[in-house]
C-alpha positions as CSV (number, residue, x, y, z in Angstrom):
1,X,128.8,133.6,90.7
2,X,128.5,130.3,88.8
3,X,127.6,130.1,85.1
4,X,125.3,127.5,83.8
5,X,126.4,125.4,80.9
6,X,124.0,125.2,78.1
7,X,123.0,121.6,77.1
8,X,124.0,120.4,73.7
9,X,121.1,119.7,71.4
10,X,120.6,117.7,68.3
11,X,120.5,121.0,66.4
12,X,124.0,121.9,67.8
13,X,125.4,118.6,66.4
14,X,123.6,119.2,63.0
15,X,125.1,122.7,62.8
16,X,128.6,121.4,63.6
17,X,128.3,118.8,60.8
18,X,126.3,120.9,58.4
19,X,123.5,118.2,58.2
20,X,119.9,118.2,59.2
21,X,118.7,117.6,62.8
22,X,116.6,114.7,61.4
23,X,119.7,113.0,60.1
24,X,121.5,113.4,63.4
25,X,118.4,112.0,65.2
26,X,118.3,109.0,62.9
27,X,122.0,108.4,63.2
28,X,121.9,108.5,67.0
29,X,119.0,106.0,66.9
30,X,120.9,103.7,64.5
31,X,118.4,104.0,61.7
32,X,119.1,101.6,58.9
33,X,118.7,104.3,56.2
34,X,121.8,106.2,57.6
35,X,125.2,105.2,56.3
36,X,127.6,103.8,58.9
37,X,130.2,106.5,58.2
38,X,127.5,109.2,59.0
39,X,126.5,107.4,62.2
40,X,130.1,107.2,63.3
41,X,130.8,110.9,62.7
42,X,127.5,111.9,64.4
43,X,128.4,109.7,67.5
44,X,131.9,111.2,67.7
45,X,130.6,114.7,67.4
46,X,127.9,114.0,70.0
47,X,130.6,112.7,72.3
48,X,132.9,115.7,71.7
49,X,130.1,118.2,72.3
50,X,129.0,116.3,75.5
51,X,125.5,115.6,74.1
52,X,123.1,113.9,76.5
53,X,119.7,112.7,75.1
54,X,116.7,114.5,76.6
55,X,114.9,111.5,78.1
56,X,111.7,113.5,78.8
57,X,111.4,114.6,75.2
58,X,112.1,111.1,74.0
59,X,109.5,109.7,76.5
60,X,106.9,112.0,75.2
61,X,107.7,111.2,71.6
62,X,107.8,107.4,72.1
63,X,105.1,107.2,74.7
64,X,107.5,105.3,77.0
65,X,109.5,106.6,80.0
66,X,111.6,103.5,80.5
67,X,110.9,103.9,84.3
68,X,109.4,101.2,86.5
69,X,107.9,102.3,89.8
70,X,108.4,100.0,92.8
71,X,106.5,100.4,96.1
72,X,107.9,98.6,99.1
73,X,106.9,98.9,102.8
74,X,110.4,99.7,103.9
75,X,114.0,99.5,102.6
76,X,115.1,98.7,106.1
77,X,113.6,95.2,105.9
78,X,116.3,92.9,104.4
79,X,113.8,91.0,102.2
80,X,112.7,94.2,100.4
81,X,116.3,95.3,100.0
82,X,117.1,92.0,98.2
83,X,114.0,92.4,96.1
84,X,115.0,95.9,95.0
85,X,118.5,94.7,94.2
86,X,117.0,92.0,91.9
87,X,114.5,94.4,90.3
88,X,117.2,97.0,89.5
89,X,119.6,94.4,88.1
90,X,117.0,93.0,85.6
91,X,115.6,96.5,84.8
92,X,119.0,97.9,84.0
93,X,119.9,95.0,81.7
94,X,116.7,95.8,79.8
95,X,117.2,99.5,79.6
96,X,114.9,100.6,82.4
97,X,115.4,102.8,85.4
98,X,113.7,102.1,88.8
99,X,111.8,104.7,90.9
100,X,111.5,103.4,94.4
101,X,108.8,104.6,96.9
102,X,108.5,103.4,100.5
103,X,105.0,103.3,101.9
104,X,106.2,102.8,105.5
105,X,103.1,100.6,105.9
106,X,100.8,103.6,105.5
107,X,97.9,103.7,103.2
108,X,98.1,107.5,102.5
109,X,101.8,107.2,101.7
110,X,101.1,104.3,99.3
111,X,98.5,106.4,97.5
112,X,101.0,109.3,97.3
113,X,103.5,106.8,95.8
114,X,101.0,105.8,93.1
115,X,100.3,109.5,92.3
116,X,104.1,110.1,92.0
117,X,104.4,107.2,89.6
118,X,101.5,108.5,87.5
119,X,103.0,111.9,87.3
120,X,106.4,110.4,86.4
121,X,104.6,108.4,83.6
122,X,106.1,105.1,84.6
123,X,105.8,102.2,82.2
124,X,104.8,99.8,84.9
125,X,104.5,99.3,88.7
126,X,105.7,96.5,91.0
127,X,104.1,96.8,94.5
128,X,103.9,95.2,97.9
129,X,100.7,96.4,99.5
130,X,101.1,98.1,102.9
131,X,99.6,96.4,105.9
132,X,97.3,99.4,106.5
133,X,95.8,99.3,103.0
134,X,92.2,98.1,102.6
135,X,90.9,100.3,99.8
136,X,92.7,99.5,96.5
137,X,91.3,102.2,94.3
138,X,94.7,103.8,93.8
139,X,95.9,100.5,92.2
140,X,92.7,100.4,90.2
141,X,93.6,103.8,88.7
142,X,96.8,102.2,87.3
143,X,94.7,99.5,85.7
144,X,92.2,102.1,84.2
145,X,95.2,103.9,82.6
146,X,96.6,100.7,81.2
147,X,99.7,100.8,83.3
148,X,100.9,97.2,83.9
149,X,100.8,96.3,87.6
150,X,102.4,93.3,89.3
151,X,102.0,92.7,93.1
152,X,104.7,90.9,95.1
153,X,104.9,89.4,98.6
154,X,101.5,90.9,99.5
155,X,98.8,90.7,96.9
156,X,95.1,90.9,96.5
157,X,93.0,88.7,94.2
158,X,90.4,91.5,93.9
159,X,92.6,93.5,91.5
160,X,92.8,90.7,89.0
161,X,96.5,91.4,88.3
162,X,99.6,89.1,88.3
163,X,101.3,88.5,91.5
164,X,104.5,86.8,92.8
165,X,104.0,85.5,96.3
166,X,105.6,82.9,98.5
167,X,103.3,80.2,99.9
168,X,104.6,80.1,103.4
169,X,102.2,77.4,104.5
170,X,103.1,75.1,101.6
171,X,106.8,75.7,102.2
172,X,106.5,74.8,105.9
173,X,104.4,71.7,105.0
174,X,107.0,70.5,102.4
175,X,109.9,71.1,104.8
176,X,108.2,69.3,107.6
177,X,107.3,66.4,105.3
178,X,110.9,66.2,104.1
179,X,112.2,66.0,107.7
180,X,109.6,63.2,108.5
181,X,110.6,61.3,105.3
182,X,114.3,61.5,106.5
183,X,113.3,59.8,109.8
184,X,113.2,62.9,112.0
185,X,110.6,62.6,114.8
186,X,111.3,65.5,117.1
187,X,110.8,68.6,114.9
188,X,110.8,72.1,116.3
189,X,109.6,75.3,114.7
190,X,111.0,78.7,115.6
191,X,109.2,81.7,114.1
192,X,108.8,85.4,114.5
193,X,105.7,87.6,114.6
194,X,103.1,86.8,111.9
195,X,102.1,90.5,111.6
């Protein structure tokens, strides 16, 4: 029979040092009113007692979860794997975690993803709209709640939100023009499905 290990709290650290929990909290958050020596001993005691901050409690107190929700059609598509890699890298540098949801190109799954993000109290959402999605009310719910939304790869002007998209037509035009300017006269195009 396994025993559960109780989580160390700020109160446990305060008791060990015979100081107030408020002082421990301020020391852990590097408050300027707390002496460096106190901060040092609080951090050392927290480490020794294996203290881990309660992110949920902190999120409730600060009104921020430090989580970004990302909806992609599928992680099996190389492009979206690269996008996730870039998002996580930048998010982690800035102290955010990433919650990823795959729509699998299904409208109902995409709606469920948005509900999951709302329940997780994400600080913002990055999304690539599924091919099946026509009704964008679930994205409108994010806007109504004041949750920042940025669309990428697949966007809709009707939402009135920022988007990051590639202009494939302009890219092909510029590439073709460059080849013509270089003297090329027999230019071939090889492409996959447009769907």
